[in-house]
CHARMM internal coordinates of N, CA and C (Angstrom, degrees):
IC EDIT
DIST 1 N 1 CA 1.4436
DIST 1 CA 1 C 1.5276
ANGL 1 N 1 CA 1 C 110.55
DIST 1 C 2 N 1.3142
ANGL 1 CA 1 C 2 N 116.46
DIHE 1 N 1 CA 1 C 2 N -14.48
DIST 2 N 2 CA 1.4512
ANGL 1 C 2 N 2 CA 120.10
DIHE 1 CA 1 C 2 N 2 CA 174.06
DIST 2 CA 2 C 1.5148
ANGL 2 N 2 CA 2 C 115.51
DIHE 1 C 2 N 2 CA 2 C 72.97
DIST 2 C 3 N 1.3021
ANGL 2 CA 2 C 3 N 119.07
DIHE 2 N 2 CA 2 C 3 N 25.03
DIST 3 N 3 CA 1.4620
ANGL 2 C 3 N 3 CA 122.34
DIHE 2 CA 2 C 3 N 3 CA -178.33
DIST 3 CA 3 C 1.5176
ANGL 3 N 3 CA 3 C 110.70
DIHE 2 C 3 N 3 CA 3 C -104.52
DIST 3 C 4 N 1.3262
ANGL 3 CA 3 C 4 N 115.33
DIHE 3 N 3 CA 3 C 4 N 152.77
DIST 4 N 4 CA 1.4573
ANGL 3 C 4 N 4 CA 120.24
DIHE 3 CA 3 C 4 N 4 CA 174.18
DIST 4 CA 4 C 1.5221
ANGL 4 N 4 CA 4 C 108.88
DIHE 3 C 4 N 4 CA 4 C -74.39
DIST 4 C 5 N 1.3192
ANGL 4 CA 4 C 5 N 115.60
DIHE 4 N 4 CA 4 C 5 N 141.20
DIST 5 N 5 CA 1.4637
ANGL 4 C 5 N 5 CA 121.38
DIHE 4 CA 4 C 5 N 5 CA -177.95
DIST 5 CA 5 C 1.5179
ANGL 5 N 5 CA 5 C 109.26
DIHE 4 C 5 N 5 CA 5 C -124.87
DIST 5 C 6 N 1.3124
ANGL 5 CA 5 C 6 N 116.39
DIHE 5 N 5 CA 5 C 6 N 139.63
DIST 6 N 6 CA 1.4557
ANGL 5 C 6 N 6 CA 122.24
DIHE 5 CA 5 C 6 N 6 CA 175.97
DIST 6 CA 6 C 1.5202
ANGL 6 N 6 CA 6 C 108.30
DIHE 5 C 6 N 6 CA 6 C -123.37
DIST 6 C 7 N 1.3122
ANGL 6 CA 6 C 7 N 116.10
DIHE 6 N 6 CA 6 C 7 N 126.88
DIST 7 N 7 CA 1.4619
ANGL 6 C 7 N 7 CA 121.11
DIHE 6 CA 6 C 7 N 7 CA 174.78
DIST 7 CA 7 C 1.5152
ANGL 7 N 7 CA 7 C 108.45
DIHE 6 C 7 N 7 CA 7 C -99.45
DIST 7 C 8 N 1.3131
ANGL 7 CA 7 C 8 N 116.22
DIHE 7 N 7 CA 7 C 8 N 131.71
DIST 8 N 8 CA 1.4551
ANGL 7 C 8 N 8 CA 121.01
DIHE 7 CA 7 C 8 N 8 CA 178.93
DIST 8 CA 8 C 1.5205
ANGL 8 N 8 CA 8 C 109.13
DIHE 7 C 8 N 8 CA 8 C -125.53
DIST 8 C 9 N 1.3236
ANGL 8 CA 8 C 9 N 117.04
DIHE 8 N 8 CA 8 C 9 N 135.99
DIST 9 N 9 CA 1.4589
ANGL 8 C 9 N 9 CA 118.90
DIHE 8 CA 8 C 9 N 9 CA 179.00
DIST 9 CA 9 C 1.5277
ANGL 9 N 9 CA 9 C 110.88
DIHE 8 C 9 N 9 CA 9 C -66.71
DIST 9 C 10 N 1.3068
ANGL 9 CA 9 C 10 N 114.73
DIHE 9 N 9 CA 9 C 10 N 146.75
DIST 10 N 10 CA 1.4599
ANGL 9 C 10 N 10 CA 120.72
DIHE 9 CA 9 C 10 N 10 CA 177.96
DIST 10 CA 10 C 1.5094
ANGL 10 N 10 CA 10 C 109.41
DIHE 9 C 10 N 10 CA 10 C -136.62
DIST 10 C 11 N 1.3065
ANGL 10 CA 10 C 11 N 115.09
DIHE 10 N 10 CA 10 C 11 N -162.84
DIST 11 N 11 CA 1.4615
ANGL 10 C 11 N 11 CA 119.89
DIHE 10 CA 10 C 11 N 11 CA 177.44
DIST 11 CA 11 C 1.5209
ANGL 11 N 11 CA 11 C 109.94
DIHE 10 C 11 N 11 CA 11 C -73.52
DIST 11 C 12 N 1.3004
ANGL 11 CA 11 C 12 N 115.93
DIHE 11 N 11 CA 11 C 12 N 162.39
DIST 12 N 12 CA 1.4596
ANGL 11 C 12 N 12 CA 121.18
DIHE 11 CA 11 C 12 N 12 CA 178.54
DIST 12 CA 12 C 1.5292
ANGL 12 N 12 CA 12 C 109.52
DIHE 11 C 12 N 12 CA 12 C -59.17
DIST 12 C 13 N 1.3160
ANGL 12 CA 12 C 13 N 116.29
DIHE 12 N 12 CA 12 C 13 N 126.28
DIST 13 N 13 CA 1.4530
ANGL 12 C 13 N 13 CA 121.33
DIHE 12 CA 12 C 13 N 13 CA 179.20
DIST 13 CA 13 C 1.5157
ANGL 13 N 13 CA 13 C 114.67
DIHE 12 C 13 N 13 CA 13 C 83.42
DIST 13 C 14 N 1.3314
ANGL 13 CA 13 C 14 N 117.47
DIHE 13 N 13 CA 13 C 14 N -0.75
DIST 14 N 14 CA 1.4579
ANGL 13 C 14 N 14 CA 120.58
DIHE 13 CA 13 C 14 N 14 CA -178.18
DIST 14 CA 14 C 1.5189
ANGL 14 N 14 CA 14 C 110.22
DIHE 13 C 14 N 14 CA 14 C -76.92
DIST 14 C 15 N 1.3214
ANGL 14 CA 14 C 15 N 116.75
DIHE 14 N 14 CA 14 C 15 N 139.28
DIST 15 N 15 CA 1.4519
ANGL 14 C 15 N 15 CA 122.92
DIHE 14 CA 14 C 15 N 15 CA 175.27
DIST 15 CA 15 C 1.5114
ANGL 15 N 15 CA 15 C 107.26
DIHE 14 C 15 N 15 CA 15 C -145.61
DIST 15 C 16 N 1.3172
ANGL 15 CA 15 C 16 N 116.55
DIHE 15 N 15 CA 15 C 16 N 103.30
DIST 16 N 16 CA 1.4596
ANGL 15 C 16 N 16 CA 122.38
DIHE 15 CA 15 C 16 N 16 CA 176.74
DIST 16 CA 16 C 1.5143
ANGL 16 N 16 CA 16 C 107.87
DIHE 15 C 16 N 16 CA 16 C -124.20
DIST 16 C 17 N 1.3146
ANGL 16 CA 16 C 17 N 116.38
DIHE 16 N 16 CA 16 C 17 N 137.73
DIST 17 N 17 CA 1.4503
ANGL 16 C 17 N 17 CA 121.88
DIHE 16 CA 16 C 17 N 17 CA 176.90
DIST 17 CA 17 C 1.5150
ANGL 17 N 17 CA 17 C 107.68
DIHE 16 C 17 N 17 CA 17 C -118.46
DIST 17 C 18 N 1.3313
ANGL 17 CA 17 C 18 N 115.94
DIHE 17 N 17 CA 17 C 18 N 121.66
DIST 18 N 18 CA 1.4578
ANGL 17 C 18 N 18 CA 120.85
DIHE 17 CA 17 C 18 N 18 CA 177.39
DIST 18 CA 18 C 1.5198
ANGL 18 N 18 CA 18 C 109.25
DIHE 17 C 18 N 18 CA 18 C -121.44
DIST 18 C 19 N 1.3105
ANGL 18 CA 18 C 19 N 115.63
DIHE 18 N 18 CA 18 C 19 N 151.07
DIST 19 N 19 CA 1.4613
ANGL 18 C 19 N 19 CA 122.51
DIHE 18 CA 18 C 19 N 19 CA 175.77
DIST 19 CA 19 C 1.5184
ANGL 19 N 19 CA 19 C 106.97
DIHE 18 C 19 N 19 CA 19 C -137.97
DIST 19 C 20 N 1.3187
ANGL 19 CA 19 C 20 N 116.18
DIHE 19 N 19 CA 19 C 20 N 123.74
DIST 20 N 20 CA 1.4684
ANGL 19 C 20 N 20 CA 121.71
DIHE 19 CA 19 C 20 N 20 CA -176.89
DIST 20 CA 20 C 1.5238
ANGL 20 N 20 CA 20 C 111.70
DIHE 19 C 20 N 20 CA 20 C 51.83
DIST 20 C 21 N 1.3303
ANGL 20 CA 20 C 21 N 116.36
DIHE 20 N 20 CA 20 C 21 N 38.59
DIST 21 N 21 CA 1.4528
ANGL 20 C 21 N 21 CA 121.65
DIHE 20 CA 20 C 21 N 21 CA 177.25
DIST 21 CA 21 C 1.5177
ANGL 21 N 21 CA 21 C 115.02
DIHE 20 C 21 N 21 CA 21 C 81.28
DIST 21 C 22 N 1.3271
ANGL 21 CA 21 C 22 N 117.61
DIHE 21 N 21 CA 21 C 22 N -2.61
DIST 22 N 22 CA 1.4671
ANGL 21 C 22 N 22 CA 121.63
DIHE 21 CA 21 C 22 N 22 CA -179.76
DIST 22 CA 22 C 1.5236
ANGL 22 N 22 CA 22 C 109.62
DIHE 21 C 22 N 22 CA 22 C -98.48
DIST 22 C 23 N 1.3284
ANGL 22 CA 22 C 23 N 116.69
DIHE 22 N 22 CA 22 C 23 N 130.76
DIST 23 N 23 CA 1.4570
ANGL 22 C 23 N 23 CA 121.15
DIHE 22 CA 22 C 23 N 23 CA 177.39
DIST 23 CA 23 C 1.5260
ANGL 23 N 23 CA 23 C 109.05
DIHE 22 C 23 N 23 CA 23 C -71.12
DIST 23 C 24 N 1.3274
ANGL 23 CA 23 C 24 N 115.80
DIHE 23 N 23 CA 23 C 24 N 117.36
DIST 24 N 24 CA 1.4578
ANGL 23 C 24 N 24 CA 121.57
DIHE 23 CA 23 C 24 N 24 CA -178.65
DIST 24 CA 24 C 1.5203
ANGL 24 N 24 CA 24 C 110.53
DIHE 23 C 24 N 24 CA 24 C -92.34
DIST 24 C 25 N 1.3178
ANGL 24 CA 24 C 25 N 115.87
DIHE 24 N 24 CA 24 C 25 N -39.90
DIST 25 N 25 CA 1.4590
ANGL 24 C 25 N 25 CA 119.82
DIHE 24 CA 24 C 25 N 25 CA -177.84
DIST 25 CA 25 C 1.5142
ANGL 25 N 25 CA 25 C 109.77
DIHE 24 C 25 N 25 CA 25 C -158.13
DIST 25 C 26 N 1.2999
ANGL 25 CA 25 C 26 N 115.42
DIHE 25 N 25 CA 25 C 26 N 153.10
DIST 26 N 26 CA 1.4509
ANGL 25 C 26 N 26 CA 121.67
DIHE 25 CA 25 C 26 N 26 CA 175.41
DIST 26 CA 26 C 1.5234
ANGL 26 N 26 CA 26 C 107.86
DIHE 25 C 26 N 26 CA 26 C -140.40
DIST 26 C 27 N 1.2876
ANGL 26 CA 26 C 27 N 115.66
DIHE 26 N 26 CA 26 C 27 N 157.29
DIST 27 N 27 CA 1.4607
ANGL 26 C 27 N 27 CA 119.85
DIHE 26 CA 26 C 27 N 27 CA -178.59
DIST 27 CA 27 C 1.5184
ANGL 27 N 27 CA 27 C 109.66
DIHE 26 C 27 N 27 CA 27 C -73.35
DIST 27 C 28 N 1.3172
ANGL 27 CA 27 C 28 N 115.85
DIHE 27 N 27 CA 27 C 28 N 132.06
DIST 28 N 28 CA 1.4565
ANGL 27 C 28 N 28 CA 121.39
DIHE 27 CA 27 C 28 N 28 CA 178.12
DIST 28 CA 28 C 1.5193
ANGL 28 N 28 CA 28 C 110.69
DIHE 27 C 28 N 28 CA 28 C -96.58
DIST 28 C 29 N 1.3054
ANGL 28 CA 28 C 29 N 115.52
DIHE 28 N 28 CA 28 C 29 N -148.14
DIST 29 N 29 CA 1.4555
ANGL 28 C 29 N 29 CA 120.07
DIHE 28 CA 28 C 29 N 29 CA -178.52
DIST 29 CA 29 C 1.5176
ANGL 29 N 29 CA 29 C 110.34
DIHE 28 C 29 N 29 CA 29 C 83.95
DIST 29 C 30 N 1.3179
ANGL 29 CA 29 C 30 N 115.77
DIHE 29 N 29 CA 29 C 30 N -170.94
DIST 30 N 30 CA 1.4538
ANGL 29 C 30 N 30 CA 119.89
DIHE 29 CA 29 C 30 N 30 CA 179.13
DIST 30 CA 30 C 1.5181
ANGL 30 N 30 CA 30 C 109.13
DIHE 29 C 30 N 30 CA 30 C -141.07
DIST 30 C 31 N 1.3021
ANGL 30 CA 30 C 31 N 117.51
DIHE 30 N 30 CA 30 C 31 N -178.31
DIST 31 N 31 CA 1.4673
ANGL 30 C 31 N 31 CA 121.46
DIHE 30 CA 30 C 31 N 31 CA -174.62
DIST 31 CA 31 C 1.5206
ANGL 31 N 31 CA 31 C 112.69
DIHE 30 C 31 N 31 CA 31 C -60.44
DIST 31 C 32 N 1.3265
ANGL 31 CA 31 C 32 N 117.13
DIHE 31 N 31 CA 31 C 32 N -25.09
DIST 32 N 32 CA 1.4586
ANGL 31 C 32 N 32 CA 120.23
DIHE 31 CA 31 C 32 N 32 CA -178.59
DIST 32 CA 32 C 1.5345
ANGL 32 N 32 CA 32 C 112.29
DIHE 31 C 32 N 32 CA 32 C -84.94
DIST 32 C 33 N 1.3254
ANGL 32 CA 32 C 33 N 117.36
DIHE 32 N 32 CA 32 C 33 N -36.50
DIST 33 N 33 CA 1.4656
ANGL 32 C 33 N 33 CA 120.52
DIHE 32 CA 32 C 33 N 33 CA -175.11
DIST 33 CA 33 C 1.5239
ANGL 33 N 33 CA 33 C 113.89
DIHE 32 C 33 N 33 CA 33 C -91.22
DIST 33 C 34 N 1.3111
ANGL 33 CA 33 C 34 N 118.28
DIHE 33 N 33 CA 33 C 34 N -24.27
DIST 34 N 34 CA 1.4658
ANGL 33 C 34 N 34 CA 120.47
DIHE 33 CA 33 C 34 N 34 CA -177.55
DIST 34 CA 34 C 1.5281
ANGL 34 N 34 CA 34 C 114.65
DIHE 33 C 34 N 34 CA 34 C -58.82
DIST 34 C 35 N 1.3435
ANGL 34 CA 34 C 35 N 119.52
DIHE 34 N 34 CA 34 C 35 N -40.39
DIST 35 N 35 CA 1.4725
ANGL 34 C 35 N 35 CA 118.10
DIHE 34 CA 34 C 35 N 35 CA 179.09
DIST 35 CA 35 C 1.5311
ANGL 35 N 35 CA 35 C 113.27
DIHE 34 C 35 N 35 CA 35 C -60.01
DIST 35 C 36 N 1.3232
ANGL 35 CA 35 C 36 N 117.14
DIHE 35 N 35 CA 35 C 36 N -17.71
DIST 36 N 36 CA 1.4605
ANGL 35 C 36 N 36 CA 121.33
DIHE 35 CA 35 C 36 N 36 CA -179.50
DIST 36 CA 36 C 1.5237
ANGL 36 N 36 CA 36 C 112.20
DIHE 35 C 36 N 36 CA 36 C -98.88
DIST 36 C 37 N 1.3389
ANGL 36 CA 36 C 37 N 117.07
DIHE 36 N 36 CA 36 C 37 N 11.19
DIST 37 N 37 CA 1.4566
ANGL 36 C 37 N 37 CA 121.11
DIHE 36 CA 36 C 37 N 37 CA 176.34
DIST 37 CA 37 C 1.5106
ANGL 37 N 37 CA 37 C 115.24
DIHE 36 C 37 N 37 CA 37 C 86.94
DIST 37 C 38 N 1.3136
ANGL 37 CA 37 C 38 N 117.96
DIHE 37 N 37 CA 37 C 38 N 9.28
DIST 38 N 38 CA 1.4628
ANGL 37 C 38 N 38 CA 120.78
DIHE 37 CA 37 C 38 N 38 CA -179.21
DIST 38 CA 38 C 1.5222
ANGL 38 N 38 CA 38 C 110.47
DIHE 37 C 38 N 38 CA 38 C -76.49
DIST 38 C 39 N 1.3157
ANGL 38 CA 38 C 39 N 114.98
DIHE 38 N 38 CA 38 C 39 N 157.66
DIST 39 N 39 CA 1.4482
ANGL 38 C 39 N 39 CA 120.47
DIHE 38 CA 38 C 39 N 39 CA 171.71
DIST 39 CA 39 C 1.5146
ANGL 39 N 39 CA 39 C 116.27
DIHE 38 C 39 N 39 CA 39 C 95.93
DIST 39 C 40 N 1.3333
ANGL 39 CA 39 C 40 N 118.26
DIHE 39 N 39 CA 39 C 40 N -7.49
DIST 40 N 40 CA 1.4622
ANGL 39 C 40 N 40 CA 118.28
DIHE 39 CA 39 C 40 N 40 CA 178.03
DIST 40 CA 40 C 1.5222
ANGL 40 N 40 CA 40 C 109.41
DIHE 39 C 40 N 40 CA 40 C -70.74
DIST 40 C 41 N 1.3234
ANGL 40 CA 40 C 41 N 117.59
DIHE 40 N 40 CA 40 C 41 N 142.10
DIST 41 N 41 CA 1.4585
ANGL 40 C 41 N 41 CA 120.82
DIHE 40 CA 40 C 41 N 41 CA -178.85
DIST 41 CA 41 C 1.5295
ANGL 41 N 41 CA 41 C 111.60
DIHE 40 C 41 N 41 CA 41 C -69.39
DIST 41 C 42 N 1.3107
ANGL 41 CA 41 C 42 N 115.80
DIHE 41 N 41 CA 41 C 42 N 157.35
DIST 42 N 42 CA 1.4531
ANGL 41 C 42 N 42 CA 122.44
DIHE 41 CA 41 C 42 N 42 CA 177.76
DIST 42 CA 42 C 1.5333
ANGL 42 N 42 CA 42 C 109.67
DIHE 41 C 42 N 42 CA 42 C -70.01
DIST 42 C 43 N 1.3321
ANGL 42 CA 42 C 43 N 117.01
DIHE 42 N 42 CA 42 C 43 N 127.62
DIST 43 N 43 CA 1.4647
ANGL 42 C 43 N 43 CA 121.49
DIHE 42 CA 42 C 43 N 43 CA -176.79
DIST 43 CA 43 C 1.5210
ANGL 43 N 43 CA 43 C 112.50
DIHE 42 C 43 N 43 CA 43 C -59.13
DIST 43 C 44 N 1.3174
ANGL 43 CA 43 C 44 N 117.46
DIHE 43 N 43 CA 43 C 44 N -43.84
DIST 44 N 44 CA 1.4621
ANGL 43 C 44 N 44 CA 120.67
DIHE 43 CA 43 C 44 N 44 CA -177.70
DIST 44 CA 44 C 1.5231
ANGL 44 N 44 CA 44 C 111.39
DIHE 43 C 44 N 44 CA 44 C -63.23
DIST 44 C 45 N 1.3267
ANGL 44 CA 44 C 45 N 117.24
DIHE 44 N 44 CA 44 C 45 N -38.66
DIST 45 N 45 CA 1.4609
ANGL 44 C 45 N 45 CA 120.65
DIHE 44 CA 44 C 45 N 45 CA 177.65
DIST 45 CA 45 C 1.5240
ANGL 45 N 45 CA 45 C 110.93
DIHE 44 C 45 N 45 CA 45 C -65.79
DIST 45 C 46 N 1.3336
ANGL 45 CA 45 C 46 N 116.58
DIHE 45 N 45 CA 45 C 46 N -40.08
DIST 46 N 46 CA 1.4622
ANGL 45 C 46 N 46 CA 120.04
DIHE 45 CA 45 C 46 N 46 CA 178.17
DIST 46 CA 46 C 1.5178
ANGL 46 N 46 CA 46 C 111.24
DIHE 45 C 46 N 46 CA 46 C -62.39
DIST 46 C 47 N 1.3140
ANGL 46 CA 46 C 47 N 116.72
DIHE 46 N 46 CA 46 C 47 N -46.56
DIST 47 N 47 CA 1.4607
ANGL 46 C 47 N 47 CA 120.86
DIHE 46 CA 46 C 47 N 47 CA -179.36
DIST 47 CA 47 C 1.5194
ANGL 47 N 47 CA 47 C 110.61
DIHE 46 C 47 N 47 CA 47 C -62.97
DIST 47 C 48 N 1.3216
ANGL 47 CA 47 C 48 N 117.52
DIHE 47 N 47 CA 47 C 48 N -42.25
DIST 48 N 48 CA 1.4630
ANGL 47 C 48 N 48 CA 120.88
DIHE 47 CA 47 C 48 N 48 CA 178.29
DIST 48 CA 48 C 1.5227
ANGL 48 N 48 CA 48 C 110.85
DIHE 47 C 48 N 48 CA 48 C -61.60
DIST 48 C 49 N 1.3157
ANGL 48 CA 48 C 49 N 117.47
DIHE 48 N 48 CA 48 C 49 N -43.24
DIST 49 N 49 CA 1.4729
ANGL 48 C 49 N 49 CA 121.49
DIHE 48 CA 48 C 49 N 49 CA 179.92
DIST 49 CA 49 C 1.5259
ANGL 49 N 49 CA 49 C 110.96
DIHE 48 C 49 N 49 CA 49 C -64.69
DIST 49 C 50 N 1.3319
ANGL 49 CA 49 C 50 N 117.07
DIHE 49 N 49 CA 49 C 50 N -42.22
DIST 50 N 50 CA 1.4601
ANGL 49 C 50 N 50 CA 120.41
DIHE 49 CA 49 C 50 N 50 CA 178.01
DIST 50 CA 50 C 1.5250
ANGL 50 N 50 CA 50 C 111.35
DIHE 49 C 50 N 50 CA 50 C -64.23
DIST 50 C 51 N 1.3059
ANGL 50 CA 50 C 51 N 117.12
DIHE 50 N 50 CA 50 C 51 N -40.10
DIST 51 N 51 CA 1.4741
ANGL 50 C 51 N 51 CA 120.06
DIHE 50 CA 50 C 51 N 51 CA 178.17
DIST 51 CA 51 C 1.5213
ANGL 51 N 51 CA 51 C 110.97
DIHE 50 C 51 N 51 CA 51 C -63.34
DIST 51 C 52 N 1.3301
ANGL 51 CA 51 C 52 N 117.28
DIHE 51 N 51 CA 51 C 52 N -38.20
DIST 52 N 52 CA 1.4659
ANGL 51 C 52 N 52 CA 120.78
DIHE 51 CA 51 C 52 N 52 CA 176.61
DIST 52 CA 52 C 1.5218
ANGL 52 N 52 CA 52 C 110.53
DIHE 51 C 52 N 52 CA 52 C -59.35
DIST 52 C 53 N 1.3202
ANGL 52 CA 52 C 53 N 116.29
DIHE 52 N 52 CA 52 C 53 N -42.48
DIST 53 N 53 CA 1.4609
ANGL 52 C 53 N 53 CA 120.14
DIHE 52 CA 52 C 53 N 53 CA -178.67
DIST 53 CA 53 C 1.5209
ANGL 53 N 53 CA 53 C 112.34
DIHE 52 C 53 N 53 CA 53 C -71.20
DIST 53 C 54 N 1.3301
ANGL 53 CA 53 C 54 N 117.11
DIHE 53 N 53 CA 53 C 54 N -35.53
DIST 54 N 54 CA 1.4558
ANGL 53 C 54 N 54 CA 121.12
DIHE 53 CA 53 C 54 N 54 CA -177.62
DIST 54 CA 54 C 1.5159
ANGL 54 N 54 CA 54 C 112.67
DIHE 53 C 54 N 54 CA 54 C -78.73
DIST 54 C 55 N 1.3188
ANGL 54 CA 54 C 55 N 117.22
DIHE 54 N 54 CA 54 C 55 N -28.83
DIST 55 N 55 CA 1.4613
ANGL 54 C 55 N 55 CA 121.51
DIHE 54 CA 54 C 55 N 55 CA -176.63
DIST 55 CA 55 C 1.5214
ANGL 55 N 55 CA 55 C 109.59
DIHE 54 C 55 N 55 CA 55 C -136.52
DIST 55 C 56 N 1.3475
ANGL 55 CA 55 C 56 N 116.69
DIHE 55 N 55 CA 55 C 56 N 74.62
DIST 56 N 56 CA 1.4755
ANGL 55 C 56 N 56 CA 120.18
DIHE 55 CA 55 C 56 N 56 CA -174.75
DIST 56 CA 56 C 1.5131
ANGL 56 N 56 CA 56 C 114.30
DIHE 55 C 56 N 56 CA 56 C -64.94
END
COOR INIT
IC SEED 1 N 1 CA 1 C
IC BUILD
């Protein structure tokens, strides 16, 4: 996509994706399912949302 990316440390298990200061996605799940990798957003949905923001 050719965009600059910044990684920032967060809490353990935290996954937030922001674009131009807008929260695009955050990790779901709960305390029981997160240790098993649950709650991560769908990659295709994330890419589609980012493309919408980059090319309105």
